[in-house]
C-alpha positions as semicolon CSV with decimal commas, in nm:
position;residue;x (nm);y (nm);z (nm)
1;X;5,407;0,493;0,301
2;X;5,550;0,692;0,012
3;X;5,871;0,896;-0,008
4;X;5,674;1,218;0,043
5;X;5,525;1,077;0,367
6;X;5,872;0,974;0,480
7;X;6,007;1,322;0,404
8;X;5,737;1,486;0,620
9;X;5,798;1,235;0,900
10;X;6,174;1,303;0,902
11;X;6,116;1,679;0,903
12;X;5,872;1,658;1,194
13;X;6,100;1,426;1,398
14;X;6,392;1,662;1,336
15;X;6,198;1,959;1,473
16;X;6,044;1,764;1,763
17;X;6,358;1,593;1,896
18;X;6,644;1,814;1,774
19;X;6,481;2,161;1,746
20;X;6,654;2,194;1,408
21;X;6,516;2,163;1,054
22;X;6,598;1,881;0,815
23;X;6,651;2,055;0,480
24;X;6,771;1,766;0,265
25;X;6,601;1,463;0,110
26;X;6,474;1,149;0,283
27;X;6,374;0,848;0,075
28;X;6,323;0,474;0,081
29;X;6,599;0,263;-0,076
30;X;6,488;-0,089;-0,171
31;X;6,848;-0,201;-0,226
32;X;6,940;-0,175;0,143
33;X;6,971;-0,528;0,283
34;X;7,163;-0,539;0,610
35;X;7,091;-0,195;0,753
36;X;6,781;-0,008;0,864
37;X;6,895;0,320;0,713
38;X;7,193;0,532;0,623
39;X;7,306;0,891;0,622
40;X;7,492;0,996;0,306
41;X;7,786;1,225;0,388
42;X;7,820;1,391;0,047
43;X;7,457;1,478;-0,023
44;X;7,334;1,488;0,341
45;X;7,036;1,271;0,239
46;X;6,888;0,993;0,451
47;X;6,785;0,657;0,306
48;X;6,557;0,413;0,489
49;X;6,510;0,040;0,430
50;X;6,138;-0,005;0,344
51;X;6,144;-0,366;0,468
52;X;6,188;-0,231;0,821
53;X;5,856;-0,048;0,784
54;X;5,683;-0,349;0,628
55;X;5,813;-0,588;0,895
56;X;5,814;-0,385;1,218
57;X;5,592;-0,082;1,152
58;X;5,613;0,290;1,212
59;X;5,781;0,266;1,555
60;X;6,088;0,101;1,402
61;X;6,107;0,367;1,130
62;X;6,090;0,647;1,389
63;X;6,382;0,492;1,581
64;X;6,587;0,453;1,262
65;X;6,513;0,811;1,159
66;X;6,623;0,941;1,500
67;X;6,949;0,746;1,468
68;X;7,018;0,881;1,119
69;X;6,927;1,236;1,225
70;X;7,191;1,215;1,500
71;X;7,448;1,147;1,225
72;X;7,298;1,426;1,012
73;X;7,290;1,706;1,269
74;X;7,632;1,628;1,417
75;X;7,791;1,613;1,071
76;X;7,632;1,943;0,967
77;X;7,760;2,107;1,290
78;X;8,112;1,968;1,239
79;X;8,104;1,753;1,552
80;X;8,183;1,382;1,596
81;X;7,914;1,202;1,395
82;X;8,052;0,847;1,401
83;X;7,927;0,574;1,635
84;X;8,247;0,579;1,840
85;X;8,243;0,956;1,904
86;X;8,141;1,100;2,239
87;X;7,915;1,362;2,075
88;X;7,727;1,086;1,895
89;X;7,676;0,880;2,209
90;X;7,555;1,181;2,411
91;X;7,307;1,305;2,152
92;X;7,178;0,952;2,085
93;X;7,106;0,906;2,454
94;X;6,944;1,250;2,477
95;X;6,692;1,187;2,197
96;X;6,644;0,815;2,263
97;X;6,794;0,694;1,937
98;X;6,882;0,322;1,946
99;X;7,226;0,201;1,849
100;X;7,095;-0,083;1,629
101;X;6,768;-0,169;1,458
102;X;6,595;-0,505;1,478
103;X;6,710;-0,768;1,228
104;X;6,470;-0,867;0,951
105;X;6,426;-1,248;0,954
106;X;6,515;-1,284;0,585
107;X;6,852;-1,120;0,655
108;X;6,925;-1,392;0,911
109;X;6,877;-1,648;0,634
110;X;6,525;-1,769;0,716
111;X;6,296;-1,737;0,420
112;X;5,998;-1,955;0,515
113;X;5,777;-1,976;0,824
114;X;5,569;-2,288;0,887
115;X;5,304;-2,339;1,155
116;X;5,156;-2,660;1,295
117;X;4,779;-2,679;1,244
118;X;4,737;-2,873;1,569
119;X;4,960;-2,710;1,833
120;X;5,052;-2,379;1,658
121;X;5,427;-2,445;1,689
122;X;5,621;-2,227;1,439
123;X;5,926;-2,333;1,240
124;X;6,169;-2,107;1,053
125;X;6,338;-2,263;0,751
126;X;6,588;-2,147;0,492
127;X;6,459;-2,390;0,231
128;X;6,109;-2,486;0,127
129;X;5,967;-2,797;0,300
130;X;5,730;-3,051;0,147
131;X;5,434;-3,020;0,386
132;X;5,293;-3,357;0,274
133;X;5,612;-3,537;0,365
134;X;5,702;-3,367;0,696
135;X;5,504;-3,334;1,021
136;X;5,532;-3,125;1,337
137;X;5,817;-3,247;1,559
138;X;5,623;-3,161;1,873
139;X;5,283;-3,326;1,815
140;X;5,310;-3,493;1,470
141;X;5,037;-3,265;1,335
142;X;5,016;-3,125;0,983
143;X;5,224;-2,817;0,903
144;X;5,136;-2,534;0,668
145;X;5,339;-2,249;0,524
146;X;5,236;-1,920;0,685
147;X;5,488;-1,664;0,556
148;X;5,743;-1,630;0,277
149;X;5,997;-1,351;0,326
């Protein structure tokens, strides 16, 4: 997904759920680490973490966009746009915007995923493991690296 695709998606979600246009810029920001997206107060732009799309797919992005659009539309209208405000809570519930997005495993500190070749047990590790030296703790089968975040 490119920034132009994201822009069209944000505009369509804004019309569909809020009945109001989104007239500013939406873009991916690769520097976001601990958040799914953010609404910028000064420029009224929305930035989305592309790792959310890569990890969880389009459904996660739609939820994040809805959440950020709640901030956007309330701020533009001069209403309470912060998480603690009543206006924010009501509009979030109305459009089905989640309060939080799902955590990306690499943010939690796990960088490597290993799987047992015998019993399919998975192991999350922060550091790389020598697969020749270590075995599965469940069945003593061989383990192999399956994903590097």
